[in-house]
Short mmCIF file of the C-alpha atoms (twelve columns), coordinates in Angstrom:
data_MODEL
# 
_entry.id   MODEL 
# 
loop_
_atom_site.group_PDB 
_atom_site.id 
_atom_site.type_symbol 
_atom_site.label_atom_id 
_atom_site.label_alt_id 
_atom_site.label_comp_id 
_atom_site.label_asym_id 
_atom_site.label_seq_id 
_atom_site.Cartn_x 
_atom_site.Cartn_y 
_atom_site.Cartn_z 
_atom_site.pdbx_PDB_model_num 
ATOM 1   C CA . MET A 1   -18.557 17.319  11.721  1 
ATOM 2   C CA . THR A 2   -16.814 14.530  13.585  1 
ATOM 3   C CA . ASP A 3   -13.826 15.046  15.838  1 
ATOM 4   C CA . LEU A 4   -10.470 14.863  14.101  1 
ATOM 5   C CA . PRO A 5   -8.428  11.745  14.933  1 
ATOM 6   C CA . GLN A 6   -5.053  11.909  16.650  1 
ATOM 7   C CA . LYS A 7   -3.605  9.013   14.651  1 
ATOM 8   C CA . LEU A 8   -4.621  7.359   11.380  1 
ATOM 9   C CA . LEU A 9   -3.163  3.998   10.385  1 
ATOM 10  C CA . LEU A 10  -2.728  3.643   6.625   1 
ATOM 11  C CA . TYR A 11  -3.999  0.178   5.663   1 
ATOM 12  C CA . PRO A 12  -3.158  -2.166  3.975   1 
ATOM 13  C CA . GLN A 13  -0.484  -0.334  1.984   1 
ATOM 14  C CA . SER A 14  2.638   1.467   3.193   1 
ATOM 15  C CA . PHE A 15  2.782   4.028   0.372   1 
ATOM 16  C CA . LEU A 16  0.521   6.984   -0.339  1 
ATOM 17  C CA . SER A 17  1.087   9.415   -3.180  1 
ATOM 18  C CA . PRO A 18  1.884   13.067  -2.316  1 
ATOM 19  C CA . GLU A 19  -1.359  14.179  -3.981  1 
ATOM 20  C CA . LYS A 20  -3.313  12.059  -1.526  1 
ATOM 21  C CA . VAL A 21  -1.268  12.580  1.589   1 
ATOM 22  C CA . VAL A 22  -1.581  16.390  1.406   1 
ATOM 23  C CA . LYS A 23  -5.342  15.924  1.684   1 
ATOM 24  C CA . VAL A 24  -4.867  14.094  4.968   1 
ATOM 25  C CA . PHE A 25  -2.072  16.043  6.679   1 
ATOM 26  C CA . PRO A 26  -4.257  18.999  7.750   1 
ATOM 27  C CA . LEU A 27  -6.864  16.685  9.276   1 
ATOM 28  C CA . VAL A 28  -4.749  14.581  11.591  1 
ATOM 29  C CA . SER A 29  -1.900  14.822  14.084  1 
ATOM 30  C CA . LYS A 30  -0.142  11.700  12.842  1 
ATOM 31  C CA . ILE A 31  -0.418  9.281   9.918   1 
ATOM 32  C CA . VAL A 32  0.935   5.853   10.822  1 
ATOM 33  C CA . PHE A 33  2.788   3.871   8.141   1 
ATOM 34  C CA . LEU A 34  3.860   0.264   8.476   1 
ATOM 35  C CA . LYS A 35  7.646   0.518   8.378   1 
ATOM 36  C CA . LEU A 36  9.284   -1.819  5.877   1 
ATOM 37  C CA . SER A 37  12.900  -1.844  4.717   1 
ATOM 38  C CA . LYS A 38  12.460  0.986   2.163   1 
ATOM 39  C CA . THR A 39  9.429   2.859   3.498   1 
ATOM 40  C CA . GLU A 40  11.252  5.755   5.140   1 
ATOM 41  C CA . ASP A 41  13.524  6.267   2.115   1 
ATOM 42  C CA . LEU A 42  10.539  6.360   -0.255  1 
ATOM 43  C CA . ILE A 43  8.699   8.819   1.949   1 
ATOM 44  C CA . GLU A 44  11.727  11.102  2.176   1 
ATOM 45  C CA . ASN A 45  12.083  11.005  -1.600  1 
ATOM 46  C CA . ILE A 46  8.488   11.866  -2.498  1 
ATOM 47  C CA . TYR A 47  7.423   14.010  0.487   1 
ATOM 48  C CA . LYS A 48  10.518  16.193  0.832   1 
ATOM 49  C CA . ASP A 49  9.017   19.108  -1.092  1 
ATOM 50  C CA . LEU A 50  5.587   19.117  0.550   1 
ATOM 51  C CA . PRO A 51  4.429   22.355  2.246   1 
ATOM 52  C CA . ILE A 52  4.101   20.471  5.549   1 
ATOM 53  C CA . SER A 53  7.131   18.530  6.793   1 
ATOM 54  C CA . TRP A 54  6.402   14.815  6.654   1 
ATOM 55  C CA . LYS A 55  8.534   14.282  9.773   1 
ATOM 56  C CA . GLU A 56  5.997   16.264  11.763  1 
ATOM 57  C CA . LYS A 57  3.081   14.216  10.483  1 
ATOM 58  C CA . VAL A 58  4.307   10.677  9.855   1 
ATOM 59  C CA . THR A 59  5.082   8.039   12.445  1 
ATOM 60  C CA . PHE A 60  5.752   4.346   11.989  1 
ATOM 61  C CA . LEU A 61  4.328   1.054   13.145  1 
ATOM 62  C CA . GLU A 62  7.260   -1.273  13.750  1 
ATOM 63  C CA . PHE A 63  7.875   -4.747  15.094  1 
ATOM 64  C CA . LYS A 64  8.169   -5.545  18.771  1 
ATOM 65  C CA . LYS A 65  11.722  -5.214  20.072  1 
ATOM 66  C CA . GLU A 66  12.090  -8.951  20.613  1 
ATOM 67  C CA . ILE A 67  11.391  -9.625  16.913  1 
ATOM 68  C CA . LYS A 68  14.704  -9.401  15.092  1 
ATOM 69  C CA . ILE A 69  14.644  -8.807  11.334  1 
ATOM 70  C CA . ASP A 70  17.658  -8.561  9.057   1 
ATOM 71  C CA . TRP A 71  16.300  -5.860  6.763   1 
ATOM 72  C CA . ASN A 72  19.394  -5.832  4.528   1 
ATOM 73  C CA . GLN A 73  19.104  -9.551  3.890   1 
ATOM 74  C CA . LEU A 74  15.353  -9.267  3.345   1 
ATOM 75  C CA . SER A 75  15.863  -6.477  0.790   1 
ATOM 76  C CA . LYS A 76  18.311  -8.660  -1.121  1 
ATOM 77  C CA . GLU A 77  15.827  -11.525 -1.163  1 
ATOM 78  C CA . VAL A 78  13.032  -9.234  -2.349  1 
ATOM 79  C CA . ASP A 79  15.255  -8.045  -5.205  1 
ATOM 80  C CA . VAL A 80  16.024  -11.640 -6.199  1 
ATOM 81  C CA . ILE A 81  12.351  -12.617 -6.133  1 
ATOM 82  C CA . GLU A 82  11.459  -9.564  -8.193  1 
ATOM 83  C CA . GLU A 83  14.115  -10.499 -10.739 1 
ATOM 84  C CA . TRP A 84  12.770  -14.046 -10.797 1 
ATOM 85  C CA . GLY A 85  9.274   -12.706 -11.478 1 
ATOM 86  C CA . LEU A 86  10.515  -10.510 -14.311 1 
ATOM 87  C CA . ASN A 87  12.170  -13.514 -15.929 1 
ATOM 88  C CA . PHE A 88  8.835   -15.359 -15.989 1 
ATOM 89  C CA . ARG A 89  6.530   -12.425 -16.634 1 
ATOM 90  C CA . THR A 90  5.416   -13.178 -20.197 1 
ATOM 91  C CA . PRO A 91  2.699   -15.738 -21.075 1 
ATOM 92  C CA . GLU A 92  5.076   -17.374 -23.542 1 
ATOM 93  C CA . THR A 93  7.751   -17.934 -20.895 1 
ATOM 94  C CA . LEU A 94  5.254   -19.283 -18.377 1 
ATOM 95  C CA . LYS A 95  3.758   -21.616 -20.974 1 
ATOM 96  C CA . TYR A 96  7.190   -22.955 -21.827 1 
ATOM 97  C CA . PHE A 97  8.346   -23.531 -18.242 1 
ATOM 98  C CA . SER A 98  4.982   -24.946 -17.131 1 
ATOM 99  C CA . GLN A 99  6.163   -28.116 -18.850 1 
ATOM 100 C CA . PHE A 100 9.065   -28.257 -16.404 1 
ATOM 101 C CA . LYS A 101 7.495   -27.941 -12.972 1 
ATOM 102 C CA . GLU A 102 10.620  -29.133 -11.164 1 
ATOM 103 C CA . THR A 103 12.699  -26.438 -12.863 1 
ATOM 104 C CA . LEU A 104 10.322  -23.740 -11.619 1 
ATOM 105 C CA . GLU A 105 10.373  -25.139 -8.069  1 
ATOM 106 C CA . ASP A 106 14.155  -25.435 -8.077  1 
ATOM 107 C CA . SER A 107 14.495  -21.821 -9.209  1 
ATOM 108 C CA . LEU A 108 12.515  -20.711 -6.149  1 
ATOM 109 C CA . GLU A 109 14.003  -23.112 -3.621  1 
ATOM 110 C CA . ASN A 110 16.710  -20.809 -2.304  1 
ATOM 111 C CA . ILE A 111 14.819  -17.528 -2.324  1 
ATOM 112 C CA . TYR A 112 11.317  -18.089 -0.953  1 
ATOM 113 C CA . PRO A 113 10.791  -19.381 2.590   1 
ATOM 114 C CA . SER A 114 7.980   -21.831 1.845   1 
ATOM 115 C CA . PHE A 115 10.153  -23.579 -0.757  1 
ATOM 116 C CA . ASN A 116 13.397  -23.532 1.186   1 
ATOM 117 C CA . LYS A 117 14.051  -27.043 2.485   1 
ATOM 118 C CA . LYS A 118 17.708  -26.494 3.390   1 
ATOM 119 C CA . GLU A 119 17.174  -24.187 6.375   1 
ATOM 120 C CA . GLU A 120 15.200  -25.045 9.447   1 
ATOM 121 C CA . LYS A 121 12.970  -22.128 10.300  1 
ATOM 122 C CA . THR A 122 10.451  -21.650 13.056  1 
ATOM 123 C CA . LYS A 123 6.825   -21.030 12.165  1 
ATOM 124 C CA . GLU A 124 7.236   -17.473 13.453  1 
ATOM 125 C CA . GLU A 125 10.230  -16.744 11.202  1 
ATOM 126 C CA . THR A 126 8.488   -18.217 8.174   1 
ATOM 127 C CA . GLU A 127 5.280   -16.259 8.776   1 
ATOM 128 C CA . ILE A 128 7.089   -12.960 9.196   1 
ATOM 129 C CA . LYS A 129 9.363   -13.450 6.231   1 
ATOM 130 C CA . ARG A 130 6.563   -14.538 3.926   1 
ATOM 131 C CA . ALA A 131 4.428   -11.535 4.901   1 
ATOM 132 C CA . LEU A 132 7.259   -9.022  4.622   1 
ATOM 133 C CA . ILE A 133 8.258   -10.240 1.173   1 
ATOM 134 C CA . LEU A 134 4.669   -9.777  -0.013  1 
ATOM 135 C CA . LEU A 135 4.381   -6.301  1.526   1 
ATOM 136 C CA . CYS A 136 7.789   -5.121  0.313   1 
ATOM 137 C CA . LEU A 137 6.989   -6.218  -3.235  1 
ATOM 138 C CA . ALA A 138 3.609   -4.464  -2.994  1 
ATOM 139 C CA . GLU A 139 5.258   -1.261  -1.776  1 
ATOM 140 C CA . LYS A 140 7.724   -1.297  -4.678  1 
ATOM 141 C CA . LEU A 141 4.857   -1.876  -7.110  1 
ATOM 142 C CA . ASP A 142 2.827   1.018   -5.657  1 
ATOM 143 C CA . TYR A 143 5.786   3.365   -5.916  1 
ATOM 144 C CA . ARG A 144 6.548   2.370   -9.499  1 
ATOM 145 C CA . LEU A 145 2.936   2.760   -10.577 1 
ATOM 146 C CA . TYR A 146 2.968   6.222   -8.999  1 
ATOM 147 C CA . GLU A 147 6.147   7.081   -10.930 1 
ATOM 148 C CA . ILE A 148 4.584   5.859   -14.188 1 
ATOM 149 C CA . GLU A 149 1.422   7.866   -13.612 1 
ATOM 150 C CA . LYS A 150 3.490   10.930  -12.731 1 
ATOM 151 C CA . SER A 151 5.554   10.555  -15.930 1 
ATOM 152 C CA . LEU A 152 2.430   10.128  -18.044 1 
ATOM 153 C CA . LYS A 153 0.944   13.311  -16.605 1 
ATOM 154 C CA . GLU A 154 4.151   15.186  -17.374 1 
ATOM 155 C CA . MET A 155 4.108   13.845  -20.926 1 
ATOM 156 C CA . GLU A 156 0.492   14.835  -21.349 1 
ATOM 157 C CA . ASN A 157 1.106   18.350  -20.025 1 
ATOM 158 C CA . ARG A 158 4.106   18.760  -22.316 1 
ATOM 159 C CA . TYR A 159 2.129   17.479  -25.289 1 
ATOM 160 C CA . ASN A 160 -0.703  19.923  -24.603 1 
ATOM 161 C CA . GLN A 161 1.794   22.741  -24.247 1 
ATOM 162 C CA . ILE A 162 3.428   21.909  -27.590 1 
ATOM 163 C CA . PHE A 163 0.022   21.575  -29.233 1 
ATOM 164 C CA . GLU A 164 -1.028  25.030  -28.024 1 
ATOM 165 C CA . GLU A 165 2.281   26.620  -29.045 1 
ATOM 166 C CA . LYS A 166 2.500   25.124  -32.535 1 
ATOM 167 C CA . ILE A 167 -1.088  25.349  -33.715 1 
ATOM 168 C CA . ILE A 168 -1.942  28.892  -34.733 1 
ATOM 169 C CA . GLY A 169 -5.537  29.796  -35.304 1 
ATOM 170 C CA . GLU A 170 -8.256  27.191  -35.686 1 
ATOM 171 C CA . ASP A 171 -7.804  24.182  -37.898 1 
ATOM 172 C CA . GLU A 172 -10.933 22.031  -37.804 1 
ATOM 173 C CA . THR A 173 -9.239  19.274  -39.812 1 
ATOM 174 C CA . PHE A 174 -6.540  18.741  -37.177 1 
ATOM 175 C CA . GLU A 175 -7.268  16.329  -34.343 1 
ATOM 176 C CA . LYS A 176 -5.172  15.674  -31.270 1 
ATOM 177 C CA . ILE A 177 -4.048  12.125  -30.677 1 
ATOM 178 C CA . LEU A 178 -5.837  9.969   -28.132 1 
ATOM 179 C CA . ASP A 179 -5.348  10.511  -24.432 1 
ATOM 180 C CA . ILE A 180 -1.756  9.473   -23.751 1 
ATOM 181 C CA . LYS A 181 -2.837  7.444   -20.719 1 
ATOM 182 C CA . GLU A 182 -5.666  5.626   -22.496 1 
ATOM 183 C CA . PRO A 183 -3.744  2.490   -23.592 1 
ATOM 184 C CA . LEU A 184 -2.580  1.935   -19.994 1 
ATOM 185 C CA . THR A 185 -5.713  2.935   -18.115 1 
ATOM 186 C CA . ASN A 186 -7.006  -0.608  -17.674 1 
ATOM 187 C CA . TYR A 187 -3.708  -1.734  -16.208 1 
ATOM 188 C CA . LEU A 188 -2.492  1.135   -14.036 1 
ATOM 189 C CA . PHE A 189 -5.355  3.148   -12.694 1 
ATOM 190 C CA . GLU A 190 -7.848  0.682   -11.287 1 
ATOM 191 C CA . GLU A 191 -9.413  1.710   -7.994  1 
ATOM 192 C CA . GLU A 192 -8.332  -1.477  -6.233  1 
ATOM 193 C CA . LEU A 193 -4.803  -1.864  -4.966  1 
ATOM 194 C CA . PRO A 194 -3.026  -4.632  -6.856  1 
ATOM 195 C CA . ASN A 195 -3.187  -7.905  -4.924  1 
ATOM 196 C CA . LEU A 196 -5.400  -6.453  -2.206  1 
ATOM 197 C CA . ASN A 197 -6.252  -9.863  -0.709  1 
ATOM 198 C CA . LEU A 198 -2.576  -10.822 -0.460  1 
ATOM 199 C CA . ARG A 199 -1.828  -7.597  1.397   1 
ATOM 200 C CA . ILE A 200 -4.614  -8.302  3.883   1 
ATOM 201 C CA . PHE A 201 -3.313  -11.850 4.302   1 
ATOM 202 C CA . ALA A 202 0.195   -10.512 5.009   1 
ATOM 203 C CA . TRP A 203 -1.092  -8.081  7.643   1 
ATOM 204 C CA . LYS A 204 -2.874  -10.925 9.404   1 
ATOM 205 C CA . LEU A 205 0.359   -12.919 9.495   1 
ATOM 206 C CA . ILE A 206 2.471   -10.169 11.051  1 
ATOM 207 C CA . GLY A 207 -0.230  -8.465  13.121  1 
ATOM 208 C CA . LYS A 208 0.624   -10.224 16.380  1 
ATOM 209 C CA . TYR A 209 4.319   -9.340  16.022  1 
ATOM 210 C CA . LEU A 210 3.791   -5.579  15.638  1 
ATOM 211 C CA . ASP A 211 4.327   -3.068  18.437  1 
ATOM 212 C CA . TRP A 212 0.765   -1.778  18.772  1 
ATOM 213 C CA . GLU A 213 1.366   -0.638  22.347  1 
ATOM 214 C CA . SER A 214 3.758   2.104   21.223  1 
ATOM 215 C CA . LEU A 215 0.900   3.747   19.279  1 
ATOM 216 C CA . TYR A 216 -1.751  3.538   21.997  1 
ATOM 217 C CA . PRO A 217 -4.401  4.828   21.685  1 
ATOM 218 C CA . LEU A 218 -4.908  3.946   18.020  1 
ATOM 219 C CA . LYS A 219 -8.468  3.384   16.829  1 
ATOM 220 C CA . ASP A 220 -8.705  4.954   13.372  1 
ATOM 221 C CA . LEU A 221 -7.834  3.603   9.927   1 
ATOM 222 C CA . LEU A 222 -7.123  5.415   6.674   1 
ATOM 223 C CA . ILE A 223 -8.058  3.439   3.550   1 
ATOM 224 C CA . THR A 224 -8.230  4.202   -0.164  1 
ATOM 225 C CA . GLU A 225 -10.005 1.064   -1.364  1 
ATOM 226 C CA . LYS A 226 -13.785 0.955   -1.656  1 
ATOM 227 C CA . LYS A 227 -13.794 -2.847  -1.652  1 
ATOM 228 C CA . LEU A 228 -12.411 -2.872  1.889   1 
ATOM 229 C CA . LEU A 229 -15.127 -0.489  3.013   1 
ATOM 230 C CA . GLU A 230 -17.883 -2.563  1.420   1 
ATOM 231 C CA . ASP A 231 -16.554 -5.788  2.947   1 
ATOM 232 C CA . TRP A 232 -16.521 -4.263  6.442   1 
ATOM 233 C CA . LYS A 233 -20.013 -2.861  5.982   1 
ATOM 234 C CA . GLU A 234 -21.252 -6.394  5.412   1 
ATOM 235 C CA . LYS A 235 -19.513 -7.745  8.519   1 
ATOM 236 C CA . PHE A 236 -20.013 -5.004  11.114  1 
ATOM 237 C CA . ILE A 237 -22.612 -2.510  12.311  1 
ATOM 238 C CA . PHE A 238 -21.624 1.016   11.279  1 
ATOM 239 C CA . GLU A 239 -22.668 4.640   11.103  1 
ATOM 240 C CA . LYS A 240 -21.684 7.098   8.410   1 
ATOM 241 C CA . GLU A 241 -20.952 10.579  9.728   1 
ATOM 242 C CA . LYS A 242 -20.776 13.894  7.913   1 
ATOM 243 C CA . PHE A 243 -17.435 15.490  7.269   1 
ATOM 244 C CA . LEU A 244 -16.584 18.831  5.711   1 
ATOM 245 C CA . ASN A 245 -13.971 17.466  3.329   1 
ATOM 246 C CA . GLU A 246 -15.814 16.064  0.293   1 
ATOM 247 C CA . GLU A 247 -12.860 13.844  -0.567  1 
ATOM 248 C CA . MET A 248 -12.975 12.071  2.782   1 
ATOM 249 C CA . GLU A 249 -15.795 9.875   4.070   1 
ATOM 250 C CA . PHE A 250 -15.943 8.862   7.723   1 
ATOM 251 C CA . TYR A 251 -17.513 5.726   9.149   1 
ATOM 252 C CA . LYS A 252 -17.760 4.569   12.733  1 
ATOM 253 C CA . PHE A 253 -17.751 0.779   13.001  1 
ATOM 254 C CA . LYS A 254 -19.052 -0.990  16.093  1 
ATOM 255 C CA . ALA A 255 -16.011 -3.237  16.219  1 
ATOM 256 C CA . SER A 256 -12.539 -2.985  17.714  1 
ATOM 257 C CA . LEU A 257 -9.443  -2.442  15.593  1 
ATOM 258 C CA . SER A 258 -8.395  -6.030  16.294  1 
ATOM 259 C CA . GLU A 259 -11.725 -7.310  14.942  1 
ATOM 260 C CA . ILE A 260 -11.514 -5.144  11.828  1 
ATOM 261 C CA . LEU A 261 -7.937  -6.239  11.066  1 
ATOM 262 C CA . GLU A 262 -8.493  -9.825  12.307  1 
ATOM 263 C CA . ILE A 263 -5.532  -9.638  14.681  1 
ATOM 264 C CA . PRO A 264 -5.691  -11.238 18.166  1 
ATOM 265 C CA . GLU A 265 -7.054  -8.735  20.691  1 
ATOM 266 C CA . ASN A 266 -4.419  -9.516  23.308  1 
ATOM 267 C CA . ASN A 267 -1.928  -7.509  21.210  1 
ATOM 268 C CA . PHE A 268 -3.799  -4.265  21.963  1 
ATOM 269 C CA . LEU A 269 -3.920  -2.271  25.190  1 
ATOM 270 C CA . LYS A 270 -7.528  -1.626  26.266  1 
ATOM 271 C CA . ALA A 271 -8.800  -1.807  22.693  1 
ATOM 272 C CA . SER A 272 -11.661 0.549   21.896  1 
ATOM 273 C CA . SER A 273 -14.958 -1.136  21.047  1 
ATOM 274 C CA . GLU A 274 -15.312 1.198   18.031  1 
ATOM 275 C CA . THR A 275 -13.078 1.872   15.032  1 
ATOM 276 C CA . GLY A 276 -13.105 4.990   12.887  1 
ATOM 277 C CA . VAL A 277 -12.573 4.334   9.190   1 
ATOM 278 C CA . TRP A 278 -11.568 7.283   7.014   1 
ATOM 279 C CA . PHE A 279 -12.074 6.575   3.320   1 
ATOM 280 C CA . LEU A 280 -10.037 8.805   1.008   1 
ATOM 281 C CA . SER A 281 -11.971 8.670   -2.252  1 
ATOM 282 C CA . ILE A 282 -9.630  10.533  -4.629  1 
# 
């Protein structure tokens, strides 16, 4: 059995369902979440009834003090972009407006930094804003998918309860309906995080602006995506170590955290030459 880590950085998401996080809490002193505008509120909402207080186990990775972010303004912009996306979410709508490229561009001009020609922004401001919009939208999506899955489970449990209460004796001619979740399985419960590559891209953009020094020493990652693990196995030398928890696999990569995350090394204090990767497989 390998030594337990002091800190685990959740990557590349900033949301982990209660069912998963309770598997990790007993194994680590601190889980590190990237702190976005709504992260702490979401965590308080979904972790408040856990047997272990989340405030004892969760800490946050934040931006360096010199990086100023207007989180209220960013949240408003994320809401506007989300509304814009909902307006164009159907194939029919996209097909119609694809004939009017200028209309689509104009509709984005005032809400997305790469399209905004009216304000002069530095490269740093544009990078940070672009990345945060992507990550905030991803966090909202993760939370909503969790809520949908939770609701479906509740519906399924209630359906099974009603079925057991109402059916007396054995009736071989009566068949239960299909699994309630089946029509949505292909859309909601894939192993891969939605837009995984965009999340990784966003982390690379903001990596050099994050306050890594406040979390020193940090040399372990917590991931839930097999694709990430397989990609790193192809790039770096690694060893797989045994661990008592069957739901958690542990790998030791012969590469620093900065190399794994593709973030400039000068942002880390005395970076370890090895990175522990904890893969939560449930």
